[in-house]
TORMAR-947087 format. One record per residue: residue in three letters; x, y, z of N, C-alpha, C in turn. Coordinates in pm, whole numbers, plus 50000, padded with zeros to 5 digits. Last residue first. Example, Ala and Ser with C-alpha at 12.3 -4.5 7.8 and 13.67 -1.06 7.14 Angstrom:
% residues 2
SER512854977550708513674989450714512905000350787/ALA513194943150780512304955050780513204967050780/
END
This chain:
% residues 132
ARG028683170852953029403162652785028473144952826/LEU028173201553086028153185953098028563178052904/THR029963228253017030543211653067030243200453080/ARG027603238453009028243236552913029363230752898/SER026593243453288025883230953184026323231053060/PHE028353259453358028293245453398027933238953309/ALA027673289053226028903276753226028943267453305/ILE024963285953332025213284253202026643275953169/VAL025353291353577024753279353592024893277353426/ASP026143315053569026713304953612026593292453629/LEU024573334653442025223327353408025923318353453/ILE022583327753711022403320953595023303317353498/GLU024163344853854024133333353905023903319953776/ARG023823370853698025353362953761025263346853755/ASP021283375353746022463371553622023203363553605/SER019643358654018020383371653986021203366853827/LEU016853343554068018273340854027018593351953988/ILE014823354354109014823340954186016353340354190/GLY013713376853947013813374154005014023365154153/LEU013533352253654013613364353692012753360653859/TYR013003325853620013863326853709014243343053748/ALA010453307353503010983320753494011943322253612/PRO010103269853491009453284953551010063297853515/MET009093250153197010563256053314009453269453386/ALA007403243353047007353237853215008683244553285/ASN007743265152856007343258352849006733256853042/LYS010243291752973009843282052862008693270252879/GLY011143319753137010493303953139010973300352961/SER012613341653173011193345353133010653330153080/LYS015183333553246014703348653304013393346353240/LEU016253319953014016133319253155015333322453245/THR016043332552833015073319852847015423320152989/ALA018423349852841016873352652826015783348752836/LEU020573336852865020353341752968018203343853012/LEU020433320652579020263308652718019393323352827/ALA021023344452526019473341252424019583332552581/LEU023803349952626022883362852676021583356152654/ASP025053329552530024663334452672023653341352686/SER023703316352224024373324352281024313326152420/GLN023383279652157022513290752202023633301352259/MET023163256052199024443257352082023703275352051/MET022133242252447023693247852439023903251952295/ARG019793231552332019763245552338021223248652370/GLU020853203252249019423209452215020003223152223/ALA023813189452388023743201352323022023210552268/ARG023583168852514023633167752338023333180152277/VAL023643176252775024333171752733024563169752525/LEU020733186252820022053190852779022803187752760/HIS017733176252655019103169852700020353183152697/PRO014623200752770016263198252701017203189552724/ALA011793182452857013113194252873014303188752771/GLY009983167352747010423178952699011183184352733/PRO010263144353043009693147352914008983162952904/MET012693147353277011223154553261010863150553072/VAL015213141653266014563131853353012863136553343/SER017823149153053016873149253106015763137953157/VAL021113144453144020353135753029018483138853048/GLY022963163053312021983170053214021123159453084/GLY023053150153505023783146353430023853153753311/PRO021033155853687022103158553720023183157453637/GLY018153163553499018993154153543020373157853566/HIS016023186653418017093181753362018583171853371/CYS014743183853662014073179053527014993183153372/ALA016013186753916015213173253882014903169653761/ALA018443201653820018823190553783017013179253797/CYS018013229253874017433226253715017543209153745/HIS017883242154112016973242954026016803232753934/LYS020293228854283019493228954358017983233954282/ALA021973217954099021923208554139020673213054224/TYR022973244454002022063234853845021663226653983/ILE023703259054223022273265754168022403253054083/GLN026473241654213025903242554339024053245754316/ALA027363247553938027323234853989025663229854087/GLY028393279553986027083271253881026333255953946/LYS030083274754163028713280254175027353281054130/ILE031473268653942031643260154098029983256654196/VAL031853278553726031413267253709031033258453846/ASP031363315153715032093302953836031413293353840/ALA032273335153498031803325953549031813315553616/ALA035133362953506033893349553451033173340653512/CYS033683401153471034153385553581033793368753482/ALA032013423553442033113419853357034313409653457/PRO028993427953558030603428253603031113423853510/LEU026763441253371027313435453423028633431353440/VAL026123471453338025373467853466026043449853471/ALA027473470953034028053473053176027463471653240/VAL025753453652858026653449852895027343455752997/PHE022863470052942023153453152921025123454952967/THR024383495152779023393494652905023673482352948/MET024683486652516026253489352606025353490252761/PHE021783476052472022933466152484024273472052551/GLY020883505952425020723492652560021633485252494/ALA022623515752212022913520852350022353511952458/LEU021843497652039022883495852040023363502452217/SER019383507651992019393490852009021063494252037/VAL019463535751943018713536352070018963516452065/GLN020933530351660021633541051760020693529851908/GLY018263521751550020333512551511020713517851666/LEU016593535351618016193525151670017343516051650/CYS015753565651544017443560351538017643549651599/ARG013113569951547014013577851452015323565751426/ALA012003561751775012013547151613012483556651534/ALA011913588351929013323576651955013093562451848/GLY009813599851689010473599751776011883594251804/VAL008753579151448008893589451495009353592951616/GLY009663573651074009353569151235009213583851282/ARG012773563850889011553570750890010623564751014/ASN016413579150807015223569750885014083578050870/ALA018223575150550017173580250559016153574750671/ARG020883553050627020033552050545018803567950618/VAL024523553950656022953554050736022213553850624/GLY026773559250493026093544650529025083543750630/PRO027173585050444026533580950356026353564650394/ASN026213609050680026863593550671026393588750585/ILE026783640350571025473629250634026313620350613/ARG028913666350754028263656250612027383647750712/GLY028943690750940028753690450790028943679450699/PRO030883669051120030133683151086030083684051017/PRO031063635151050031853645251042030673659551070/ALA028743612951150029823617251085029823632151121/ALA026623596451319028263594551327028963598551206/ALA024753619651312025333612051475026283607251470/ARG023003622251101024663627851155024923629751268/ARG021533606351067021823608950972023563613351012/CYS019993612451293020913598351272021573602751165/ASP019093636051437019133639051296020353623951309/PRO016533637351708017613633351664018163630451526/GLU013973660151778014073645151739015903646951690/SER013563686251866013353678751936014333662251888/HIS013053701251603014463698251667014523694751819/SER011503680251346011193686851506012843689051536/MET011323673151054012223672051140011883677751239/
END
């Protein structure tokens, strides 16, 4: 191991001890600490989002403007292939999974990356969870 690569086996252990819960890493450079890199990426993502509750009312307004044409005003889809939100076909996923889908788009649904902020998308997700 070169001196520029981190030793992940020692990262979480006290000095002089190797953490027995971490397997020896294989790979090169940053890939050696993939678990720690993933955790760092997650923590960066969490730090970027403000710690506030979703605004369901704002989510309803955004939903009416961007989503209702295909998913229906009450969550019963009017476009073939669009999931019925009242039956929770897609709503069983986490907010972060739904956020990623809405940002990247799926099938006929356009990507909202650059159109809606993460906060606005999370507001829409919160509103969509109220549809029954």
